[in-house]
C-alpha positions in Angstrom: -0.1 -0.1 0.1 1.3 3.6 -0.8 1.5 6.4 1.5 -1.0 8.1 -0.7 -3.9 5.6 0.1 -7.6 5.4 -1.7 -9.0 7.9 0.9 -8.0 11.5 1.1 -6.2 11.1 4.6 -2.7 12.6 4.3 -1.8 12.3 8.1 -2.6 10.8 11.4 -2.8 13.1 14.1 -1.5 11.6 17.3 -2.7 13.2 20.6 -0.7 11.7 23.6 -2.5 12.3 27.0 -3.6 11.1 30.5 -7.2 11.0 30.5 -8.3 12.3 34.0 -10.6 10.1 36.1 -10.8 11.4 39.7 -11.1 8.1 41.0 -11.6 4.8 39.0 -8.1 3.5 38.5 -6.9 4.7 42.1 -8.6 6.4 44.8 -8.9 9.8 44.3 -5.9 11.4 46.5 -3.5 8.8 44.6 -4.9 10.0 41.2 -3.9 13.5 41.9 -0.4 12.6 43.4 0.0 10.4 40.1 -1.1 13.2 37.7 1.6 15.5 39.4 4.3 12.8 38.7 3.2 12.5 35.1 3.7 16.2 34.3 7.2 16.0 35.9 7.8 12.8 33.8 6.6 14.5 30.6 8.8 17.6 31.2 11.8 15.1 31.3 10.9 13.1 28.7 10.0 15.7 26.1 13.6 17.4 26.8 15.3 14.0 26.4 13.7 13.6 22.9 13.9 16.9 21.7 16.4 15.6 19.1 14.1 13.2 17.4 13.0 14.6 14.2 9.7 15.5 13.3 6.8 14.3 12.9 7.6 11.9 15.3 9.2 14.0 17.9 6.8 13.4 20.9 4.1 15.9 22.3 2.1 16.0 25.4 -1.1 17.2 26.0 -2.8 18.2 29.3 -6.3 17.5 28.7 -7.5 19.4 31.8 -6.5 22.4 33.5 -6.6 21.2 37.3 -3.5 18.8 37.2 -1.6 21.5 35.6 -2.6 24.1 38.5 -1.6 21.7 40.9 1.9 20.9 39.3 2.6 24.6 39.2 1.8 25.5 42.7 4.3 22.9 43.9 6.8 23.7 41.2 10.2 25.4 41.6 10.8 28.4 39.3 13.3 26.2 37.2 10.6 23.7 36.7 8.2 26.0 35.8 10.6 27.5 33.3 11.2 24.1 31.8 7.4 23.5 31.5 6.7 27.1 30.1 9.5 26.7 27.4 8.0 23.4 26.1 4.6 25.1 25.9 6.1 27.9 23.9 7.9 25.3 21.6 4.6 23.5 21.1 5.4 20.3 22.6 3.1 20.7 25.6 -0.4 21.4 24.9 -3.1 22.9 27.0 -7.0 22.4 27.4 -9.4 25.0 28.5 -11.3 23.1 31.0 -10.7 22.0 34.5 -11.8 18.2 34.4 -14.6 16.2 32.6 -18.2 16.9 33.9 -21.6 15.6 34.4 -24.9 17.1 33.3 -25.5 18.0 36.9 -23.1 21.1 36.8 -25.0 24.4 37.0 -24.1 27.7 35.3 -21.9 29.0 38.0 -20.2 25.5 38.0 -19.4 26.1 34.2 -18.1 29.4 34.7 -15.7 28.0 37.7 -15.0 24.9 35.4 -13.1 27.4 32.9 -11.7 29.9 35.4 -8.2 28.0 35.2 -8.0 28.9 32.0 -7.0 32.2 32.4 -4.7 31.7 35.4 -2.8 29.3 33.2 -2.7 31.7 30.2 -1.1 34.5 32.4 1.2 32.2 34.4 2.7 30.6 31.3 2.3 33.8 29.0 0.3 31.6 26.3 -3.5 31.6 24.9 -5.6 28.5 25.3 -8.0 28.0 22.7 -9.3 24.6 22.6 -11.6 22.7 25.2 -12.4 19.2 25.4 -14.3 16.6 27.1 -13.3 12.9 27.2 -15.4 10.0 27.9 -18.7 12.1 28.8 -21.6 12.0 26.1 -22.7 15.4 26.3 -22.4 18.7 28.2 -25.1 21.4 29.3 -25.9 23.5 26.4 -25.0 26.8 28.1 -21.6 25.5 27.7 -21.2 26.5 24.4 -21.8 30.2 25.1 -19.3 29.9 28.4 -16.5 28.8 25.9 -17.0 31.5 23.5 -17.1 34.2 26.1 -13.9 32.8 27.3 -12.2 32.8 24.0 -12.4 29.2 23.1 -12.5 28.6 19.2 -12.8 24.7 19.2 -14.4 22.1 21.2 -13.3 18.6 21.0 -15.1 15.6 22.1 -14.2 12.3 22.6 -17.6 10.3 23.5 -17.6 7.1 25.2 -18.9 4.7 22.5 -20.6 2.1 25.1 -22.6 4.3 27.4 -24.3 6.7 25.0 -25.1 7.5 21.5 -22.8 10.3 19.8 -23.7 12.9 17.5 -23.5 11.7 13.8 -21.5 11.8 11.7 -18.4 11.0 13.6 -15.8 11.8 13.1 -16.7 15.0 11.8 -16.4 18.9 12.2 -19.7 21.0 12.9 -20.6 24.0 14.3 -22.8 24.1 17.5 -25.2 27.1 17.9 -25.5 27.9 21.9 -28.4 29.4 23.2 -27.3 33.0 22.4 -27.4 32.0 18.8 -23.7 32.1 18.3 -21.9 29.1 17.2 -18.7 27.1 18.1 -16.8 24.9 16.0 -16.6 21.1 17.2 -14.4 18.5 16.2 -16.7 15.4 17.0 -13.9 12.8 17.4 -13.5 9.2 18.2 -13.2 8.0 21.8 -9.8 8.5 23.6 -7.5 5.7 23.2 -8.4 4.7 19.6 -5.2 5.3 18.4 -4.1 2.5 20.4 -7.3 0.4 19.6 -7.6 1.0 15.8 -4.2 0.5 15.0 -3.1 -2.0 17.5 -0.5 0.1 18.7 0.0 -2.2 21.8 1.4 -4.8 19.6 4.4 -2.9 18.7 4.3 -4.0 15.1 3.9 -2.0 12.0 2.4 -4.9 10.3 -0.4 -5.0 12.9 -0.9 -1.1 12.3 -1.3 -1.6 8.7 -4.0 -4.0 9.4 -5.8 -1.7 11.6 -5.2 1.4 9.4 -6.8 -0.6 6.3 -9.8 -1.3 8.6 -10.1 2.4 9.7 -9.8 3.6 6.1 -12.6 1.4 4.8 -15.0 2.6 7.7 -13.9 6.2 6.9 -14.6 5.8 3.2 -17.9 4.1 4.0 -19.1 7.1 5.9 -17.9 9.8 3.4 -15.2 11.1 5.5 -13.6 13.9 3.7 -11.1 15.6 5.9 -7.3 15.4 4.7 -6.4 14.1 8.5 -7.4 11.7 11.0 -7.3 12.8 14.7 -6.5 10.0 17.1 -5.5 9.8 21.0 -3.3 7.6 22.6 -3.0 6.9 26.6 -1.1 3.9 27.8 -3.5 1.2 27.0 -4.1 -1.6 27.3 -2.2 -1.2 30.7 -3.3 2.0 31.6 -6.7 3.2 29.7 -7.0 6.1 32.3 -5.0 8.0 34.5 -1.8 7.0 32.5 1.7 8.6 32.2 3.7 9.2 29.0 4.5 6.1 27.0 8.4 6.2 26.2 7.9 3.2 24.0 5.5 5.0 21.4 8.0 7.3 19.6 10.1 4.2 18.1 6.7 2.6 16.8 5.7 6.1 15.3 9.3 6.0 13.5 9.2 2.6 12.2 5.4 3.3 10.9 6.7 6.5 9.3 9.8 4.7 7.5 7.4 1.8 6.4 5.2 3.9 4.0 2.5 1.6 4.7 0.1 4.5 5.2 -0.3 8.1 6.2 2.2 10.1 8.3 1.7 9.9 11.9 2.5 13.1 13.5 2.5 14.0 17.0 -0.1 16.7 17.7 -1.6 19.0 20.4 -5.0 20.5 20.3 -3.2 23.8 18.9 -2.2 21.5 15.9 -6.0 20.0 15.8 -7.2 23.7 15.6 -4.9 24.7 12.8 -6.3 21.8 10.6 -9.9 22.4 11.7 -9.6 26.3 11.0 -8.5 25.5 7.3 -12.1 24.0 6.7 -14.5 26.4 5.2 -17.6 27.5 7.1 -19.4 26.5 4.2 -18.4 22.9 4.5 -19.5 22.7 8.0 -23.1 21.9 9.2 -24.6 24.1 11.9 -26.2 22.0 14.7 -28.4 23.4 17.5 -29.6 22.4 20.7 -29.1 20.7 24.3 -26.2 17.9 24.1 -27.7 15.6 26.2 -25.5 13.3 28.5 -26.6 10.0 28.6 -23.6 8.7 30.5 -24.3 10.2 33.9 -25.3 6.8 35.8 -23.0 7.7 38.6 -25.7 10.6 39.9 -28.5 8.0 39.9 -26.4 5.7 42.1 -26.1 8.1 44.6 -29.2 9.8 45.0 -28.8 11.1 48.7 -25.5 12.8 47.8 -26.8 14.1 44.5 -29.9 15.8 46.1 -27.5 17.2 48.5 -25.0 18.7 45.9 -27.9 20.1 44.1 -29.3 21.9 47.2 -26.0 23.2 48.0 -25.5 24.9 44.8 -29.0 26.9 45.7 -27.7 27.6 49.0 -24.2 28.9 47.3 -26.3 31.4 45.4 -28.2 32.6 48.2 -24.9 32.9 50.4 -23.6 35.1 47.2 -26.6 37.1 47.0 -26.7 38.0 51.2 -23.2 38.4 51.4 -21.9 40.0 48.3 -19.7 42.3 50.1 -17.8 40.0 52.2 -18.5 36.3 51.1 -17.4 33.7 53.9 -14.4 31.5 53.0 -16.7 28.5 53.6 -18.4 29.6 50.2 -15.2 28.8 48.2 -14.6 25.6 50.0 -18.1 24.5 49.4 -17.8 25.5 45.7 -14.7 23.3 45.4 -16.2 20.3 47.1 -19.4 20.7 44.7 -17.3 21.1 41.5 -15.5 17.8 42.5 -18.7 15.9 42.9 -19.6 17.0 39.3 -16.4 15.6 37.8 -17.6 12.5 35.7 -16.1 9.8 37.5 -18.2 7.7 40.0 -16.6 4.4 41.5 -13.7 2.3 41.3 -13.4 0.1 37.8 -14.2 -2.9 39.7 -17.6 -2.2 41.4 -18.1 -5.2 43.4 -19.6 -4.0 46.6 -17.3 -5.9 49.0 -13.9 -4.3 47.3 -12.2 -2.3 49.6 -11.1 0.3 46.9 -14.7 0.5 45.6 -15.9 1.4 49.3 -13.0 3.8 49.5 -13.5 5.8 46.1 -17.2 5.6 46.5 -17.3 7.1 50.1 -14.7 9.7 49.1 -16.7 10.7 46.0 -20.2 11.1 48.3 -18.4 12.9 51.3 -17.8 15.7 48.7 -21.4 16.5 48.3 -21.9 16.0 52.1 -19.4 18.4 53.2 -20.1 20.8 50.5 -23.7 21.0 51.4 -22.6 21.8 55.1 -20.3 24.2 54.2 -22.7 26.0 51.8 -25.2 25.8 54.8 -22.9 27.7 57.2 -22.0 30.1 54.5 -26.0 31.0 54.6 -26.1 30.8 58.1 -23.4 33.2 58.7 -24.5 35.7 56.0 -28.0 35.8 57.7 -26.2 36.5 61.0 -24.2 39.2 59.9 -27.2 40.8 57.9 -29.3 40.6 60.9 -26.5 42.2 63.5 -27.1 39.2 65.8 -24.6 39.3 68.6 -22.7 36.1 69.5 -25.1 35.6 72.7 -28.4 37.1 73.4 -31.9 36.6 75.4 -34.9 36.3 73.5 -36.0 37.5 70.1 -36.6 41.1 69.2 -37.4 40.6 65.4 -37.7 38.2 62.4 -35.7 38.9 59.2 -37.0 37.4 56.1 -35.0 37.3 52.8 -35.7 36.8 49.4 -32.3 35.6 47.7 -34.0 34.6 44.2 -34.1 37.2 41.4 -38.0 36.8 41.4 -40.8 37.9 44.1 -41.9 35.5 46.4 -45.3 35.7 48.2 -45.1 33.8 51.6 -47.1 33.7 54.9 -44.6 33.3 57.7 -45.8 30.8 60.3 -43.6 32.2 63.3 -43.4 29.4 66.0 -44.7 30.5 69.3 -41.7 29.2 71.2 -39.7 32.4 69.7 -41.9 35.0 71.0 -43.8 33.4 74.1 -42.8 33.7 77.7 -40.0 31.3 78.5 -37.8 30.8 81.4 -34.7 32.8 81.2 -32.3 29.6 80.6 -34.3 28.5 77.4 -34.8 32.1 76.1 -31.1 32.5 75.6 -29.6 32.0 72.0 -26.0 31.9 71.0 -24.5 32.1 67.5 -23.8 28.1 67.7 -27.1 27.4 68.9 -28.6 29.0 66.1 -26.7 27.2 63.6 -27.8 23.8 64.6 -29.4 21.5 62.3 -32.8 22.1 63.8 -32.6 25.4 62.9 -31.6 25.1 59.5 -35.2 24.8 57.8 -35.3 27.0 54.8 -36.7 27.3 51.5 -34.2 27.4 48.7 
């Protein structure tokens, strides 16, 4: 087979990354530690392979901002300079979103999801123009406008093929019209790891890769695929599909393939390289699609109904706390938002979901505890805001007045029923109130 095969494909763009699952392969705290190690390994590896010729010179893509933010927070100035240099060389790629989410995320959560983008742009003196969501099958429709508002030019998907139905055709480029009427370019790509799967890369054989390429090429021809490139991603499968490190064995295989001329050139790429290819496609050749991108994959939310309900209530409490204390929000609001957002991250449970497996129990407990603790801290933020708004002293006797607050943007009609115990005659010992006593669970009955 000649390199110029029967399809129009001239090159295979290979995006190498670690798919972030906060849980699943390891418990959550271990995942974060490993992700920090991977970035240090990537910097060393990329520097060591700087002399390899293009297009097989490795590149590494950080598919989420949070591991990068945590790594930079712990990095020395020298380490930061090395990382920044590789970003500017185009050998480390960045993405705009903090992690991959469920459909449970609200608009405030979407704004926080992209907040790390600006931080990294300023810290690394670069621009991040691409966002991705790997594994999930859909995201809330307002995300399109949030991405556009924050300077994102391309949204890349890698929808899980087993647990949902991807938008068709796939792979393909289309324009996704958001609620505002503006449109964002989308690369509707294959699931992540498909470089390894389609081309049998784990066999370390160019002959096997040739078999895989012919099979993939045939499918592309059948679907009418017309782009001059194929975009595929690689992790460390089949050993580490998720939360995997850089694969030092892959460059040698890529070099052998490129020398064999058995198919299109394989070129290491970042999201910016993909954006360059997608930007070359004329608008007239791109279909416009509009509407909600439903996530059929969020089965984890249903597996933890109590935690999910608390998480949703906590978001309303955070909104109320923000309204009540707009001048000086309590620090617990930020802590609650962090926990709530982590609960909205897409991973639920250990890969071996046997109920009696210790790692299953640990990961599920840690996951659900995020919602419970987030709810408690959001509740405290509301109570603290009410205390300060009312001017309550730390300790008092009896109740002088009742404060009613509507934290929604719409008028609300209520008929308050004030308990007689609040205003009736009471023995001195029971008429006392303290800040702590006013914050007990029994006194936290509110409408949100």
